[in-house]
DRENVO-868100 format. One line per 10 residues: for each residue x negated, y, z of N, C-alpha, C. Coordinates in pm, whole numbers, plus 50000, padded with zeros to 5 digits. Atoms other than C-alpha are relative to their C-alpha. Layout:
# residues N
X:Y:Z:X:Y:Z:X:Y:Z  ...;
//
This chain:
# residues 445
49922:49883:50014:50003:49996:49992:49916:50127:50000  50108:49865:50011:49845:50347:49900:50043:50081:50108  49992:49902:49890:49824:50627:50147:50117:50079:50001  49867:49935:49992:50115:50825:50029:50115:49926:50018  49874:50081:49995:50355:50547:50012:50001:49969:50169  49993:50031:49834:50253:50458:50393:50054:50127:50059  49971:49870:49942:50300:50832:50487:50172:50013:49969  49859:50004:50013:50643:50813:50329:50077:49919:50061  49932:50090:49906:50754:50526:50501:49981:50023:50143  50009:49932:49860:50613:50678:50804:50123:50098:50044;
49907:49901:49990:50843:50968:50766:50159:49937:50011  49862:50096:49991:51151:50741:50689:50020:49928:50086  49971:50097:49881:51107:50490:50958:49999:50091:50117  50007:49916:49881:51004:50769:51208:50146:50069:50039  49868:49947:49985:51340:50923:51149:50090:49913:50075  49908:50111:49933:51534:50601:51239:49958:49975:50125  50054:50035:49881:51312:50509:51504:50026:50111:50112  49977:49880:49899:51335:50858:51677:50142:50018:50045  49840:50019:49980:51719:50841:51624:50031:49896:50101  49949:50134:49907:51753:50497:51785:49950:50018:50132;
50079:50003:49889:51518:50559:52056:50083:50121:50104  49910:49882:49923:51695:50914:52152:50113:49973:50023  49873:50032:49962:52022:50777:52133:50048:49950:50118  49984:50068:49879:51990:50591:52435:50002:50092:50120  50004:49909:49875:51938:50903:52648:50057:50140:49952  49925:49887:50041:52140:51155:52454:50073:50055:50098  49919:49927:49889:52287:51415:52697:49940:50003:50116  50055:50013:49851:52078:51321:52999:49885:50102:50032  50106:49913:49963:51854:51550:53179:49855:49921:50021  50122:50084:49977:51481:51468:53219:49983:49919:50118;
49993:50047:49849:51521:51384:53590:50073:49864:49984  49935:50152:50014:51767:51116:53494:49943:49905:49917  50065:50097:50064:51573:50965:53236:49888:49934:50061  50137:50055:49919:51254:50928:53445:50075:49898:50125  49922:50088:49896:51523:50780:53731:50016:49861:49949  49936:50121:50066:51653:50517:53489:49899:49930:49926  50088:50083:50113:51386:50426:53229:49844:50029:50036  50145:49972:49994:51055:50600:53350:49971:50072:49887  50040:49974:50134:50881:50670:53033:50073:49943:49883  49916:50040:50118:51067:50643:52698:49879:49948:49900;
50105:50053:50080:50800:50417:52541:50045:49883:49904  49948:50130:50091:51034:50183:52343:50141:50019:50009  49854:50019:50003:51398:50094:52288:50047:49977:50117  49964:50035:49875:51589:50101:52587:50138:49932:50001  49873:50080:49991:51879:49863:52701:50068:50103:50088  49928:49909:49899:52144:50103:52851:50100:49937:50092  49882:50087:49906:52385:49831:53001:49983:50018:50135  49996:49988:49848:52241:49849:53350:50011:50129:50038  49973:49861:49924:52297:50226:53366:50123:50068:49959  49846:49935:50048:52657:50272:53215:50050:50022:50127;
49933:49962:49880:52843:50455:53487:49892:50076:50106  50091:49953:49909:52519:50551:53649:49915:50105:49921  50069:49906:50075:52431:50832:53425:50026:49995:49841  49989:50016:50127:52492:50680:53099:50159:49992:49976  49861:50036:50003:52873:50701:52986:50044:49877:49888  49965:50090:50123:52884:50482:52648:49914:49901:49974  50081:50091:50040:52726:50166:52535:49945:50042:49864  50072:49977:50118:52469:50196:52260:49913:49888:49972  50071:50094:50033:52332:49911:52091:49843:50027:50002  50140:49965:49991:51946:49885:52170:49924:49998:49862;
50071:50002:50132:51741:49966:51852:50093:50051:49888  49903:49957:50121:52054:50081:51651:49988:50155:49996  49987:49829:50028:52026:50449:51498:50131:50039:50004  49886:49940:50012:52299:50662:51499:50031:50094:49878  49949:49928:50097:52467:50940:51307:49884:50078:49911  50109:49922:50064:52139:51135:51228:49939:49933:49881  50054:50092:50109:51995:50847:51024:50100:49961:49909  49892:50050:50087:52343:50747:50883:50021:50122:49897  49983:49878:50088:52374:51110:50738:49886:49984:49878  50100:50016:50082:52026:51053:50595:50008:49911:49880;
49964:50112:50080:52127:50738:50439:50097:50030:49887  49908:49957:50087:52418:50880:50270:49945:50102:49888  50063:49904:50109:52205:51163:50090:49893:49911:49924  50087:50088:50095:51941:50894:49995:50078:49931:49915  49950:50061:50107:52174:50682:49829:50052:50083:49892  49926:49916:50117:52364:50960:49652:49889:50046:49912  50107:49969:50096:52024:51101:49539:49946:49916:49904  50048:50103:50085:51906:50768:49417:50104:49970:49894  49916:50015:50110:52228:50729:49206:49998:50117:49910  49967:49894:50095:52244:51080:49065:49871:50079:49967;
50136:49913:50017:51876:51205:49086:50018:50150:50034  49970:49863:49961:52018:51527:49242:50093:50009:50103  49883:50008:49945:52250:51651:49481:50135:50037:49935  49880:49995:50077:52562:51592:49318:50118:50042:50083  49910:49960:49898:52837:51767:49508:50112:49914:50003  49894:50086:49982:53114:51538:49431:49970:49861:50055  50031:50112:49969:52940:51229:49486:49932:50012:50147  50066:49954:49874:52759:51385:49795:50136:49998:50089  49871:49979:49899:53126:51466:49944:50083:49866:50002  49914:50106:49992:53284:51128:49848:49926:49882:50072;
50064:50099:49903:53005:50928:50018:50024:50020:50148  49967:49986:49846:53048:51091:50347:50152:49962:50017  49863:50058:49960:53423:51052:50321:50024:49866:50011  49993:50150:50006:53375:50683:50242:49985:49955:50161  50028:50063:49874:53207:50621:50581:50059:50071:50126  49930:49952:49906:53418:50865:50776:50151:49948:50020  49855:50028:50010:53749:50697:50707:50012:49862:50074  49964:50136:49932:53893:50400:50922:49893:49982:50106  50091:50006:49885:53641:50264:51169:50054:49951:50123  49956:50051:49870:53676:50118:51524:50070:50136:50075;
49943:49903:49897:53874:50337:51798:49879:50046:50062  50095:49943:49918:53649:50594:51955:49875:50073:49899  50113:49962:50112:53417:50633:51633:50077:50076:49897  49958:49908:50125:53428:50869:51349:49978:49902:49883  50017:50093:50125:53478:50621:51076:49913:49885:50044  50118:50083:49955:53165:50410:51098:49901:50084:50040  50105:49913:49944:52938:50700:51207:49986:49970:50153  50020:50045:49872:52811:50611:51539:49956:50121:50079  50032:49905:49909:52811:50891:51806:49974:50127:49954  49998:49876:50075:52889:51167:51596:50032:50113:50107;
49941:49884:49938:52935:51505:51762:50096:50093:49919  49882:49914:50049:53212:51753:51719:49965:50082:49855  50049:49935:50102:53030:51967:51470:49991:49934:49876  50001:50093:50118:52950:51687:51241:50130:49940:49965  49890:50043:50042:53283:51561:51253:50084:50089:49919  49920:49905:50062:53451:51890:51171:49941:50027:49857  50049:49958:50144:53217:51950:50863:50041:49886:49905  49973:50095:50112:53265:51609:50716:50143:50003:49975  49864:49974:50045:53643:51637:50765:50055:50103:49918  49957:49868:50087:53650:51977:50587:49958:49946:49857;
50022:50028:50131:53511:51799:50298:50128:49913:49932  49870:50068:50062:53848:51594:50263:50107:50122:49962  49888:49906:50009:54028:51919:50289:49986:50115:49883  50043:49891:50105:53851:52148:50010:49969:49913:49867  50028:50063:50139:53792:52083:49639:49878:49958:50006  50140:50060:49995:53477:51882:49599:49896:50119:49933  50109:49928:50037:53166:52072:49589:50005:50150:50064  49961:49883:49938:53340:52387:49751:49909:50013:50137  50102:50014:49882:53078:52512:50018:50083:50022:50116  49921:50002:49864:53173:52488:50387:50031:50144:50055;
49952:49891:49924:53339:52735:50598:49935:50005:50149  50049:50009:49855:53206:52623:50937:49871:50059:50024  50117:49930:49955:52933:52794:51126:49916:49943:50106  50081:50090:49898:52748:52516:51298:49866:50050:50008  50144:49977:49992:52411:52601:51448:49935:49896:50118  50037:50096:49910:52354:52286:51648:49886:49897:49939  50076:50101:50062:52113:52109:51398:50059:49876:49949  49907:50109:50035:52382:51862:51305:49989:49922:49864  50010:50046:50120:52282:51821:50958:49848:49983:49961  50153:49968:50052:51891:51874:50945:49938:49884:49946;
50059:50111:50016:51811:51514:50934:50031:49957:49828  49971:50025:50140:51954:51510:50563:49872:50056:49913  50124:49940:50093:51632:51708:50461:49888:49888:49990  50123:50087:50026:51415:51406:50509:49996:49927:49854  49990:50070:50130:51535:51197:50193:49957:50100:49893  50040:49876:50115:51515:51545:49994:49851:50007:50006  50118:49970:49995:51179:51592:50118:49913:49902:49941  50071:50104:50074:51044:51255:50004:50005:49990:49856  49946:50012:50131:51228:51257:49675:49919:50126:49920  50056:49870:50083:51097:51621:49567:49870:50021:50072;
50101:49940:49893:50794:51613:49791:49874:50070:49929  50116:49942:50090:50562:51747:49487:50085:50102:49914  49926:49899:50088:50830:51996:49346:50073:50096:50113  49966:49903:49904:50854:52274:49591:50141:50072:49970  49866:49925:50024:51134:52480:49407:50119:49899:49994  49908:50073:50009:51334:52181:49328:50048:49939:50154  49977:50050:49844:51320:52065:49708:50075:50133:50060  49922:49876:49949:51433:52430:49805:50128:49997:49968  49858:49991:50041:51720:52430:49583:50101:49896:50055  49907:50122:49942:51854:52072:49685:50021:50014:50127;
49968:49971:49847:51821:52167:50037:50108:50110:50034  49887:49911:49997:52035:52473:49994:50119:49946:49966  49881:50068:50049:52282:52263:49791:50049:49914:50101  49949:50094:49901:52314:52007:50047:50044:50065:50137  49991:49936:49889:52297:52226:50345:50152:50101:49998  49884:49883:50010:52576:52497:50223:50135:49923:50008  49855:50095:50024:52822:52183:50173:50045:49965:50144  49945:50051:49851:52795:52111:50561:50018:50124:50078  49993:49907:49923:52749:52445:50716:49964:50126:49913  50021:49881:50069:52769:52821:50585:49890:50100:50100;
50084:49914:49910:52546:52962:50877:49861:49986:49941  50151:50003:50052:52192:53075:50751:49919:49914:50086  50082:50081:49893:52027:52896:51062:50009:49861:49954  49996:50143:50047:52160:52557:50949:49932:49975:49876  50052:50024:50122:52082:52587:50604:49858:50026:49978  50137:49982:50005:51747:52761:50652:49926:49871:50061  50066:50104:49917:51661:52485:50913:49974:49873:49918  50015:50120:50099:51729:52194:50651:49890:50009:49915  50127:49967:50119:51484:52360:50395:49889:50008:50073  50136:49995:49928:51237:52419:50660:49952:49874:50027;
50027:50134:49947:51245:52070:50802:49940:49917:49867  50049:50075:50123:51221:51935:50425:49855:50038:49993  50139:49929:50043:50926:52179:50349:49886:49934:50107  50113:50058:49899:50740:52072:50671:49974:49843:49987  50028:50157:50037:50789:51689:50602:49912:49986:49877  50083:49999:50125:50656:51740:50248:49850:50056:50022  50129:49964:49979:50380:51939:50370:49901:49907:50089  50080:50108:49936:50254:51687:50620:49964:49883:49927  50018:50086:50073:50290:51420:50369:49883:50012:49915  50123:49957:50095:50039:51607:50140:49851:50004:50077;
50135:49995:49936:49767:51606:50419:49941:49840:50021  50072:50119:49985:49513:51323:50452:50044:49936:50154  49968:50076:49894:49588:51067:50711:49886:50014:50097  50097:49971:49893:49408:51130:51033:50034:49920:50141  50001:50096:49848:49334:50940:51374:50003:50110:50100  50005:49889:49897:49320:51271:51564:50112:50109:49950  49890:49894:50011:49566:51557:51630:49933:50117:49892  50056:49889:50102:49518:51864:51376:49914:50101:50116  50069:49893:49914:49268:52124:51517:50095:50136:49997  49928:49900:49977:49410:52456:51643:50023:50084:49877;
50000:49942:50139:49328:52626:51317:50085:49972:49904  49915:50047:50091:49508:52391:51115:50139:50023:50044  49854:50006:49918:49806:52382:51368:50060:50154:49981  49940:49865:50045:49831:52766:51317:50042:50016:49871  49967:49978:50144:49830:52750:50961:50136:49930:49968  49872:50066:50036:50117:52510:50962:50116:50067:50060  49888:49925:49938:50314:52720:51191:50037:50121:49912  49976:49885:50103:50259:53022:50962:50070:49968:49881  49932:50060:50104:50361:52807:50673:50130:49996:49997  49866:50023:49961:50671:52714:50842:50073:50124:50010;
49978:49874:49979:50737:53067:50913:50049:50061:49846  49990:49963:50154:50697:53153:50540:50118:49926:49931  49887:50105:50051:50935:52850:50446:50131:50061:50031  49886:49953:49942:51189:52963:50670:50036:50133:49914  49957:49872:50059:51191:53311:50518:50034:49988:49850  49954:50030:50132:51187:53183:50149:50142:49938:49988  49871:50047:50002:51481:52964:50235:50110:50111:50037  49913:49888:49978:51656:53269:50388:50038:50080:49867  49998:49926:50108:51591:53473:50063:50080:49940:49901  49936:50102:50084:51697:53177:49840:50143:49999:50016;
49860:50031:49951:52021:53117:50032:50083:50128:49980  49953:49859:49976:52113:53494:50072:50024:50046:49835  49981:49946:50137:52063:53547:49682:50090:49893:49928  49923:50099:50095:52253:53230:49545:50161:50001:50020  49853:49992:50003:52598:53173:49471:50085:49931:50116  49935:50056:49878:52660:52949:49785:49985:50086:50113  50046:49921:49886:52564:53245:50018:50141:50030:50052  49867:49962:49950:52832:53335:50272:50035:50141:49975  49956:49862:50016:53037:53648:50232:49985:50077:50114  50016:49914:49886:53014:53754:50575:49845:50045:50008;
50136:49928:49983:52718:53989:50659:49942:49968:50118  50060:50041:49879:52521:53820:50917:49899:50110:50047  50074:49892:49943:52268:54110:50949:49854:49946:49969  50109:50030:50036:51902:54112:50882:49919:49923:50128  50066:50073:49892:51810:53973:51231:50043:49852:50009  49944:50162:49987:52017:53645:51187:49881:49957:49892  50083:50067:50121:51819:53590:50847:49852:49964:50038  50146:50007:49963:51492:53634:51022:49970:49927:50087  50028:50036:49851:51529:53469:51343:49922:49868:49988  50062:50127:50001:51411:53117:51257:49836:50027:49963;
50129:49974:50033:51095:53247:51085:49916:50087:50113  50066:49939:49875:51016:53473:51406:49957:49912:50094  50033:50091:49890:51022:53186:51631:49864:49942:49960  50116:50063:50054:50757:53010:51412:49878:50087:50031  50114:49920:49974:50559:53317:51419:49943:50038:50133  50005:49984:49815:50594:53357:51811:49901:49906:50025  50086:50123:49973:50456:52996:51832:49867:50038:49949  50160:49989:50051:50149:53075:51608:49937:50089:50085  50069:49903:49911:50079:53381:51816:49965:49960:50132  50013:50056:49856:50108:53175:52148:49896:49876:49988;
50086:50112:49994:49893:52879:52018:49853:50025:50016  49945:50128:49940:49734:52680:52167:50033:50033:50139  49967:49958:49861:49877:52835:52492:50045:49879:50087  49943:50099:49905:49993:52628:52784:50150:49959:49951  49891:50026:50036:50291:52428:52726:50142:50077:50039  49894:49899:49954:50519:52647:52940:49997:50113:49922  50013:49868:50069:50414:52948:52735:50071:49971:49864  49942:50042:50120:50503:52775:52414:50146:49975:50002  49871:50054:49976:50841:52632:52552:50092:50149:50010  49942:49873:49983:50920:52991:52671:50024:50082:49877;
49990:49922:50118:50849:53153:52349:50123:49948:49908  49883:50069:50080:51098:52929:52174:50132:50041:50074  49884:49988:49944:51375:52968:52433:50029:50157:50004  49975:49856:49981:51325:53346:52473:50043:50039:49851  49957:49950:50142:51344:53419:52094:50136:49944:49948  49877:50065:50018:51638:53183:52054:50107:50067:50089  49891:49920:49898:51828:53348:52340:50034:50139:49941  49972:49883:50072:51778:53668:52159:50073:50002:49894  49903:49992:50125:51907:53572:51846:50142:49922:50011  49854:50036:49970:52216:53388:51973:50076:50069:50098;
49936:49918:49895:52280:53624:52242:50075:49922:50108  49955:50089:49886:52342:53355:52496:49873:49938:50080  50116:50038:49913:52105:53234:52764:49960:49842:49957  50046:50130:50036:51901:52908:52640:49884:49973:50097  50105:50009:49897:51705:52776:52922:49918:49879:49975  50079:50102:50042:51575:52458:52763:49973:49990:49852  50007:50004:50145:51425:52413:52407:50068:49872:49962  49949:50119:50051:51590:52063:52400:50129:50006:49994  49848:49975:50019:51942:52215:52397:50018:49982:49836  49968:50024:50147:52119:52144:52064:50034:50141:49929;
49992:49896:50080:52041:52462:51885:49894:49978:49890  50097:50034:50092:51867:52443:51551:49892:50094:50020  50098:49906:49967:51667:52743:51653:49889:49954:50093  50101:50063:49894:51515:52543:51934:49936:49862:49952  50037:50137:50023:51493:52183:51812:49894:49991:49893  50099:50009:50100:51318:52246:51491:49863:50041:50029  50160:49959:49955:51016:52455:51641:49962:49901:50078  50030:50086:49902:51019:52221:51935:49945:49876:49946  50038:50125:50058:50980:51911:51724:49866:50020:49934  50130:49989:50043:50695:52041:51526:49897:50028:50101;
50110:49982:49882:50514:52175:51847:49966:49890:50039  50053:50107:49931:50514:51848:51988:49917:49889:49899  50103:50061:50087:50358:51691:51674:49883:50045:49981  50121:49934:50016:50100:51941:51657:49918:49984:50123  50063:50007:49868:50015:51899:52026:49953:49863:50033  50014:50141:49962:50017:51511:52029:49893:49943:49925  50124:50086:50066:49724:51281:51930:50051:49873:49908  49952:50098:50066:49945:51034:51769:50152:50004:49978  49823:50006:50015:50304:50923:51660:50036:49976:50128  49914:50041:49868:50388:50757:51999:50001:50122:50099;
50025:49892:49905:50246:51060:52195:50122:50110:49982  49902:49898:50049:50472:51302:51995:50140:49969:50037  49863:50040:49987:50786:51099:52011:50040:49986:50154  49965:50028:49858:50751:50991:52388:50030:50147:50068  49992:49859:49952:50704:51375:52491:50127:50054:49960  49864:49950:50043:51018:51464:52278:50117:49948:50066  49872:50075:49956:51240:51210:52395:50034:50018:50152  49988:49980:49871:51155:51262:52765:50056:50138:50035  49925:49892:49990:51325:51592:52721:50154:49988:50031  49866:50028:49983:51659:51447:52705:50102:50099:49915;
49917:49914:50054:51951:51646:52615:50047:49966:49851  49980:50060:50150:51979:51637:52211:49899:49930:49956  50104:50075:50035:51749:51380:52225:49993:49902:49866  50011:50065:50154:51867:51193:51905:49966:50082:49878  50058:49900:50116:51822:51508:51697:49869:50004:50006  50151:49970:49990:51499:51594:51860:49900:49876:49954  50057:50094:50050:51385:51238:51810:49980:49966:49872  50009:50017:50147:51480:51207:51460:49908:50089:49936  50093:49907:50081:51307:51531:51354:49848:49987:50042  50128:50035:49943:50998:51462:51556:49944:49865:49940;
50023:50157:50081:50998:51079:51424:49940:50036:49856  50021:49987:50144:51008:51206:51075:49869:50087:49979  50108:49932:50014:50743:51474:51109:49873:49916:50038  50121:50080:49940:50490:51260:51315:49995:49876:49916  50015:50134:50101:50557:50953:51056:49941:50071:49887  50065:49941:50114:50484:51205:50771:49838:50031:50020  50134:49987:49975:50157:51282:50931:49889:49878:50032  50073:50120:49971:50027:50965:51079:50039:49859:49912  49990:50123:50111:50196:50726:50830:50070:49884:50083  49954:50119:49934:50365:50392:50904:49906:49907:50082;
50080:50070:49936:50069:50239:51010:49967:50049:50147  50031:49932:49879:50050:50486:51293:50110:49965:50095  49881:50018:49928:50381:50361:51438:49960:49877:50066  50011:50117:49921:50368:50113:51721:50062:49872:49931  49929:50127:50081:50450:49771:51569:50115:49966:50080  49865:50059:49921:50716:49684:51855:50124:50102:49972  49907:49887:50029:50890:50016:51742:50059:49947:49851  49968:50035:50127:50897:49899:51378:50091:49871:49993  49946:50141:50010:50999:49554:51449:50136:50011:50104  49891:49976:49928:51257:49666:51704:50120:50078:49945;
49891:49919:50073:51454:49889:51472:50115:49900:49943  49904:50066:50049:51781:49728:51397:50012:50038:49852  49967:49987:50132:51847:49672:51029:49847:50068:49924  50115:49951:50048:51481:49791:50948:49967:49965:49863  50037:50041:50130:51454:49598:50636:50072:50081:49895  49920:49915:50102:51722:49793:50465:49967:50135:50003  50047:49884:49971:51592:50100:50598:49877:50039:49918  50132:50013:50091:51249:50026:50446:50027:49998:49852  49958:49996:50150:51414:49943:50117:50020:50138:49953  49955:49860:50083:51557:50281:50061:49890:50102:50021;
50131:49900:50008:51229:50462:50183:49914:49959:49868  50055:50031:50115:51065:50255:49907:50028:50058:49873  49926:49965:50101:51325:50343:49652:49978:50153:49996  50016:49849:49990:51270:50722:49756:49861:50026:49946  50132:49983:50046:50906:50691:49721:49988:49980:49847  50007:50030:50132:50930:50535:49381:50098:50078:49885  49885:49919:50071:51231:50751:49272:50068:49905:49909  49935:50077:50086:51391:50448:49131:50151:49954:50073  49850:50040:49961:51763:50314:49153:49991:49888:50092  50014:50083:49908:51807:50135:49463:50052:49850:49947;
49952:50118:50048:51829:49742:49375:49995:49912:50112  50012:50107:49919:51913:49443:49576:50023:50025:50150  49982:49959:49870:51998:49642:49888:50158:49997:50025  49883:49991:49950:52331:49620:50082:50076:50124:49955  49918:49870:50007:52600:49874:49997:50012:50054:50112  50008:49940:49890:52593:50132:50234:50096:49994:50089  49871:50007:49903:52960:50136:50365:49996:49844:50047  50002:50163:49956:52934:49742:50393:49913:49987:50122  50094:50018:49884:52621:49778:50607:50032:50054:50119  49971:49939:49885:52719:50050:50837:50130:49963:50066;
49873:50061:49953:53061:49900:50874:49978:49873:50081  50039:50112:49925:52907:49574:50988:49917:50043:50158  50069:49959:49897:52664:49750:51223:50083:50060:50115  49932:49924:49897:52913:49976:51393:50101:49894:50071  49922:50102:49946:53152:49676:51439:49914:49900:50090  50080:50082:49930:52866:49472:51586:49980:50082:50123  50016:49924:49890:52796:49751:51838:50130:50023:50074  49885:49987:49934:53160:49784:51927:50021:49861:50078  49972:50136:49949:53184:49395:51980:49890:49989:50138  50091:50021:49904:52864:49394:52204:50051:50093:50138;
49939:49905:49882:53005:49689:52413:50107:49944:50067  49900:50059:49935:53318:49510:52487:49944:49876:50084  50049:50115:49910:53146:49189:52586:49936:50045:50123  50085:49937:49885:52925:49385:52816:50092:50040:50108  49906:49960:49910:53219:49560:52967:50090:49895:50062  49939:50109:49952:53404:49241:53012:49921:49924:50100  50095:50062:49895:53113:49079:53190:49961:50084:50116  50047:49923:49903:53020:49355:53386:50103:50067:50102  49891:49952:49911:53352:49437:53549:49996:49928:50117  50002:50076:49889:53336:49373:53916:50117:50040:50082;
49876:49970:49914:53672:49350:54133:49947:50074:50114  50021:49932:49890:53659:49609:54399:49889:50092:50000  50118:49893:50023:53373:49820:54268:50061:50133:50011  49955:49876:50006:53605:50112:54209:50139:49985:50092  49888:49995:49953:53910:50206:54405:50121:49974:49918  49891:50024:50083:54221:50067:54271:50095:50100:49993  49894:49877:50049:54475:50319:54101:50125:49972:50087  49886:50009:49897:54779:50385:54374:50115:50051:49917  49890:49968:50067:55114:50394:54207:50095:50087:50122  49924:49896:49900:55326:50680:54369:50133:50029:49930;
49866:49955:50040:55679:50791:54328:49999:50149:50002  49974:49855:50007:55760:51145:54218:50151:50020:50000  49871:49959:49994:56076:51341:54265:50043:50057:49868  49941:49951:50142:56095:51417:53875:50032:49861:49931  49955:50123:50085:56315:51156:53705:49938:49984:49883  50055:50015:50119:56167:51222:53384:49867:49952:49983  50151:50039:49994:55815:51157:53483:49993:49855:50055  50020:50144:49954:55879:50806:53664:49898:49990:50096  50110:50036:49898:55612:50620:53830:49847:50070:49926  50116:49930:50057:55279:50797:53782:49855:49913:50081;
50122:50070:49953:54913:50649:53850:49921:50105:50056  50087:49880:49942:54692:50847:54108:49866:49941:49976  50135:50059:50010:54327:50809:54016:49929:50001:50143  50085:50001:49896:54060:50735:54262:49908:50121:50002  50077:49872:49975:53830:51017:54403:49888:50002:49914  50105:49996:50063:53566:50906:54213:50006:50037:49848  49961:49931:50112:53734:51013:53905:50037:50152:50016  49992:49874:49960:53670:51382:53980:50110:50078:49927  49908:49902:50090:53847:51554:53699:50141:49966:50007  49861:50045:50002:54157:51347:53702:50078:50015:50139;
49944:49985:49869:54191:51351:54085:50016:50146:50041  49958:49839:49992:54168:51757:54068:50123:50031:49934  49874:49966:50072:54424:51761:53814:50115:49945:50072  49878:50044:49934:54661:51546:54014:50030:50073:50106  49981:49932:49891:54610:51730:54316:50061:50142:49983  49930:49857:50036:54698:52065:54139:50154:49978:49959  49863:50033:50041:55006:51892:53995:50081:49985:50121  49905:50035:49862:55128:51777:54354:50006:50159:50056  49962:49878:49922:55083:52143:54489:50089:50056:49909  49903:49934:50078:55281:52275:54192:50128:49959:50017;
49872:50068:49961:55546:52028:54269:50073:50066:50128  49964:49952:49864:55562:52121:54625:50043:50141:49986  49966:49851:50027:55573:52489:54520:50145:50021:49946  49870:49992:50064:55877:52426:54306:50109:49945:50087  49891:50061:49896:56054:52229:54561:50057:50120:50091  49965:49882:49893:56023:52528:54822:50088:50105:49923  49925:49904:50079:56144:52764:54539:50163:49963:49980  49864:50068:50025:56447:52546:54481:50079:50005:50142  49929:49985:49871:56538:52547:54863:50009:50132:50021  50009:49848:49965:56463:52927:54889:49981:50076:49860;
50011:49940:50116:56548:53084:54553:49941:50132:50006  50041:49865:49996:56460:53432:54668:49855:50001:50044  50126:49999:49958:56110:53338:54792:49900:50053:49900  50116:49945:50084:55814:53534:54655:49886:49898:49988  50116:50087:50038:55530:53363:54490:49889:50037:50109;
//
C-alpha cells in the first residue's frame, strides 16, 4: 500500500473510530468519564454504567450518525462524481425513514439539529438550500469524503463543500466549518508521514492556513447563489478565521491558554458564555480538534485527549480521528482500534473506493447495511435491559386515586425520577388549590 493510500484510509477509518469511541461518552462530563472508564484508550462497554451516568445503550465499537452522514455523502459522490443535490437529498431521506422506535430512521443517536435538517429535505424541492441555522457542527463530518475525493483539487473541494453544507444549514459557520475541515484533512494528507508531532513552526503554519481557508470559504459562500439572504454582518463571517488566528498567536502556549483563546473568541462571536471548548459549537469543536492533533505525538494521543473532554465527544472524536488519521495514516492507528470497529471491512471498502475515485463494487447497499446494524444495536440493548432488570432496585410506582373522574387512576413516580416527581407534586398542589377555590369561590389567590 502506498503512503497516500494509507493516509487516506487513516483519515477515513479515524473518522469512524473517533465517532464510535466518542459515542460511548457523548454528553458526559470529564469527571464522569474518569470515574466510569478512567482513560478512554479503546472502545468501551457502556452496559455496566447505564443508569449511572449513561442513559442509553450503545453497541461497543459501533459508529453513529457522524460516520453515517459521511457514508451517505461518500456513496452519493461515488455514484455521481459530484454533490448531486437530488441524489444527496434522496440518500439522506432513505436512511431517515422507518427505523426502530426511538431512532431517527436508521440513523443512530442523531441530535435535534441533524434531525431537523434532514427532515427539511423532505419538505422542500430537491436541491433547495436549507433554512435552518444550526451552529453545532452537526454536519461537518460530511467534509471527510469530499476531502478525500477532491484532495488534489482545492477549487473543486471548496465548491463541493459549499454545495453540501448549504443543503443542511444556511449559517455561515456551519458551511465554512465544513469547508475548513475538508481543507485541513486534504492538507494533512499532503504532508509526509511522520513518527513525531509537527514542530511549532509547522503547527503555526497549519493554523494560519486554516484561518485563510476559513476566510476563503466565507467569501466563496457569501458570493455564491446559495448564500443566505439574511445579513449576518462582517463579524459573523470572520469569526472562525479569527479563532484560528488567535490560536496561532498563542502557540505553543500552555493548554489552558489555548483553550481559553477558543472559548473567549467563540463566546464573543455567539454572544453567549461558552465555558468548555468541547461544547457543541462548530466554532469550538473544529479548532479544538486541530489543536489536539497538532499538540499530540501520535494518533492515539490526539484521540484520547479529545475524548476525555466528553460533552460533544462523538463529533470531537470524529473530527480529531479524521485529522489525526490523515497525518499519521492507518498504520499509525492502534490495531485493537481498527479490529474493534464494527463493520470495519465495509468502511474500509468505501475508503479505498474514494481513494481510487472508482464506483463502489461488491459492497453492501448502504440502507441495507445500516438498517441491519441499527436493528442489531436495538436487539442487544433490549436483551441487556431484560437481563439487567433487578426487582426492588427502584421504588415501585404507587397507584393513587384522584378526585378528577376524567383522569382516573394515575401513576406516582418514585423520588428517584426527579423531573416526574416534581411535576406530580406541582399537579397535586394545583388540585388542592382548585378544591379550596370550589369551597370558597370568593377566595383570593
